[in-house]
ROSE-4610 file (N, C-alpha, C; in Angstrom, 1 decimal, always signed):
// ROSE-4610
residu = [M/M/M/A/A/A/E/E/E/T/T/T/K/K/K/T/T/T/L/L/L/N/N/N/P/P/P/M/M/M/A/A/A/M/M/M/T/T/T/A/A/A/D/D/D/E/E/E/V/V/V/A/A/A/R/R/R/A/A/A/L/L/L/G/G/G/V/V/V/P/P/P/R/R/R/E/E/E/W/W/W/L/L/L/E/E/E/E/E/E/D/D/D/M/M/M/E/E/E/A/A/A/G/G/G/A/A/A/P/P/P/R/R/R/N/N/N/A/A/A/D/D/D/G/G/G/T/T/T/V/V/V/N/N/N/I/I/I/L/L/L/H/H/H/Y/Y/Y/A/A/A/A/A/A/W/W/W/L/L/L/N/N/N/V/V/V/K/K/K/L/L/L/Q/Q/Q/E/E/E/D/D/D/E/E/E/G/G/G/A/A/A/E/E/E/A/A/A]
num = [1/1/1/2/2/2/3/3/3/4/4/4/5/5/5/6/6/6/7/7/7/8/8/8/9/9/9/10/10/10/11/11/11/12/12/12/13/13/13/14/14/14/15/15/15/16/16/16/17/17/17/18/18/18/19/19/19/20/20/20/21/21/21/22/22/22/23/23/23/24/24/24/25/25/25/26/26/26/27/27/27/28/28/28/29/29/29/30/30/30/31/31/31/32/32/32/33/33/33/34/34/34/35/35/35/36/36/36/37/37/37/38/38/38/39/39/39/40/40/40/41/41/41/42/42/42/43/43/43/44/44/44/45/45/45/46/46/46/47/47/47/48/48/48/49/49/49/50/50/50/51/51/51/52/52/52/53/53/53/54/54/54/55/55/55/56/56/56/57/57/57/58/58/58/59/59/59/60/60/60/61/61/61/62/62/62/63/63/63/64/64/64/65/65/65]
x = [-27.7/-26.2/-25.5/-24.5/-23.8/-22.9/-22.9/-22.0/-20.6/-19.6/-18.2/-17.6/-16.8/-16.2/-14.8/-14.5/-13.2/-12.2/-11.1/-10.1/-9.3/-9.0/-8.1/-6.8/-5.7/-4.5/-3.9/-4.4/-3.9/-4.8/-5.9/-6.7/-7.5/-6.8/-7.4/-7.6/-8.6/-8.8/-7.8/-7.6/-6.7/-7.1/-8.4/-9.0/-8.6/-8.8/-8.5/-7.0/-6.1/-4.7/-4.3/-4.9/-4.6/-5.0/-6.2/-6.7/-5.9/-5.5/-4.7/-3.3/-2.8/-1.4/-1.5/-2.7/-2.8/-2.2/-2.3/-1.8/-2.9/-2.7/-3.7/-3.7/-4.9/-5.0/-4.2/-4.0/-3.2/-1.7/-1.2/+0.2/+0.2/-0.8/-0.9/-1.1/-1.9/-2.1/-0.8/+0.0/+1.3/+2.2/+2.2/+3.1/+2.6/+1.3/+0.8/+1.3/+1.2/+1.7/+3.2/+3.9/+5.4/+5.8/+4.8/+5.1/+4.8/+4.2/+3.9/+3.0/+3.2/+2.4/+0.9/+0.1/-1.3/-1.7/-2.8/-3.4/-4.1/-4.4/-5.1/-6.4/-7.1/-8.4/-8.3/-7.0/-6.8/-6.7/-6.9/-6.7/-5.2/-4.8/-3.4/-3.2/-2.1/-1.6/-0.7/-1.2/-0.4/+1.0/+1.2/+2.5/+3.5/+2.9/+3.7/+4.0/+3.0/+3.2/+4.3/+4.2/+5.2/+6.6/+6.7/+8.1/+8.5/+7.6/+8.0/+8.4/+7.7/+8.1/+9.5/+9.8/+11.1/+12.2/+12.0/+13.0/+13.2/+12.1/+12.2/+13.0/+12.8/+13.5/+14.9/+15.3/+16.7/+17.4/+16.6/+17.2/+17.4/+16.5/+16.6/+17.8/+18.0/+19.1/+20.4/+20.5/+21.7/+22.0/+21.0/+21.2/+21.8/+21.5/+22.0/+23.4/+23.9/+25.2/+26.3]
y = [+1.1/+1.0/+1.2/+0.4/+0.4/+1.7/+2.3/+3.5/+3.0/+3.6/+3.2/+4.2/+3.7/+4.6/+5.0/+6.2/+6.7/+6.5/+5.9/+5.7/+7.0/+7.3/+8.4/+7.8/+7.9/+7.2/+7.8/+8.9/+9.5/+9.1/+8.4/+7.9/+6.7/+5.5/+4.3/+3.4/+2.6/+1.6/+0.5/-0.3/-1.4/-2.4/-2.6/-3.5/-3.0/-1.7/-1.1/-1.2/-1.0/-1.1/-2.6/-3.5/-4.9/-5.3/-4.9/-5.2/-4.6/-3.3/-2.6/-3.3/-3.8/-4.4/-5.9/-6.5/-7.9/-8.8/-8.3/-9.0/-9.3/-10.3/-10.5/-9.3/-9.0/-7.9/-8.1/-9.4/-9.7/-9.2/-9.2/-8.7/-7.2/-6.5/-5.0/-4.8/-5.6/-5.4/-5.7/-6.7/-6.9/-5.8/-5.2/-4.0/-2.8/-2.6/-1.6/-1.8/-3.0/-3.3/-3.1/-3.2/-3.0/-1.6/-0.7/+0.7/+1.4/+0.7/+1.4/+2.6/+3.7/+4.9/+4.8/+5.5/+5.6/+7.0/+7.4/+8.7/+8.7/+9.8/+10.0/+9.2/+9.1/+8.4/+6.9/+6.4/+5.0/+4.6/+5.5/+5.2/+5.2/+4.8/+4.6/+5.5/+6.3/+7.0/+5.9/+5.4/+4.3/+4.7/+6.0/+6.5/+6.5/+6.9/+6.8/+5.4/+4.5/+3.1/+2.5/+2.8/+2.3/+2.8/+4.0/+4.5/+3.8/+3.5/+2.8/+1.4/+0.7/-0.6/-0.6/+0.4/+0.5/+0.7/+1.5/+1.6/+0.3/-0.4/-1.7/-2.7/-2.7/-3.6/-3.3/-2.0/-1.6/-2.0/-1.9/-2.3/-3.8/-4.5/-6.0/-6.4/-5.8/-6.1/-5.8/-4.7/-4.3/-5.2/-5.8/-6.8/-8.1/-8.4/-9.7/-9.6/-8.3/-8.2/-8.4]
z = [-15.6/-15.8/-14.5/-14.2/-13.0/-12.9/-11.8/-11.6/-11.2/-11.8/-11.5/-10.5/-9.6/-8.6/-9.1/-9.1/-9.4/-8.2/-8.5/-7.4/-7.2/-6.0/-5.7/-5.2/-5.9/-5.5/-4.2/-3.8/-2.5/-1.3/-1.6/-0.5/-0.9/-0.9/-1.2/+0.0/+0.0/+1.1/+0.9/+1.9/+1.9/+0.8/+0.7/-0.3/-1.7/-2.0/-3.3/-3.6/-2.6/-2.9/-3.2/-2.4/-2.6/-4.0/-4.4/-5.8/-6.9/-6.7/-7.7/-7.8/-6.8/-6.8/-7.1/-7.0/-7.2/-6.2/-4.9/-3.8/-2.7/-1.9/-0.8/+0.1/+0.6/+1.6/+2.8/+3.2/+4.4/+4.2/+3.0/+2.8/+3.2/+2.7/+3.0/+4.5/+5.1/+6.6/+7.3/+6.9/+7.5/+7.4/+6.2/+5.9/+6.8/+7.0/+7.9/+9.3/+9.7/+11.1/+11.2/+10.1/+10.1/+9.9/+9.8/+9.7/+8.4/+7.4/+6.2/+6.4/+5.6/+5.9/+5.6/+6.4/+6.2/+6.5/+5.8/+6.1/+7.4/+8.0/+9.3/+9.3/+8.2/+8.1/+7.9/+7.8/+7.6/+6.2/+5.2/+3.8/+3.5/+2.3/+1.9/+0.7/+0.7/-0.5/-1.2/-2.3/-3.0/-3.4/-3.7/-4.0/-2.8/-1.6/-0.4/+0.0/-0.2/+0.1/-0.8/-2.1/-3.1/-2.7/-2.3/-1.9/-0.6/+0.3/+1.5/+1.2/+0.3/-0.1/-0.8/-1.6/-2.2/-1.2/-0.2/+0.9/+1.6/+1.9/+2.6/+1.7/+0.5/-0.5/-0.5/-0.5/-0.5/+0.8/+1.9/+3.2/+3.3/+2.8/+2.8/+1.9/+0.7/-0.1/+0.6/+1.3/+2.0/+3.1/+3.8/+4.8/+4.3/+3.1/+2.5/+2.0/+1.8/+1.2/+2.3]
């Protein structure tokens, strides 16, 4: 029987985050280059990432107004 890996939402790889969100890994990589938060070991806290995305969305909406 195959062993399943438990995901840690505070330390996910870029591939795990992309799969969890259903987006291409390239999108996540672009966000990381734009300043999205990462842990010291390069993993992603998906809650911090979601908060960062929310701030960016609000900034973008404010720029359109």
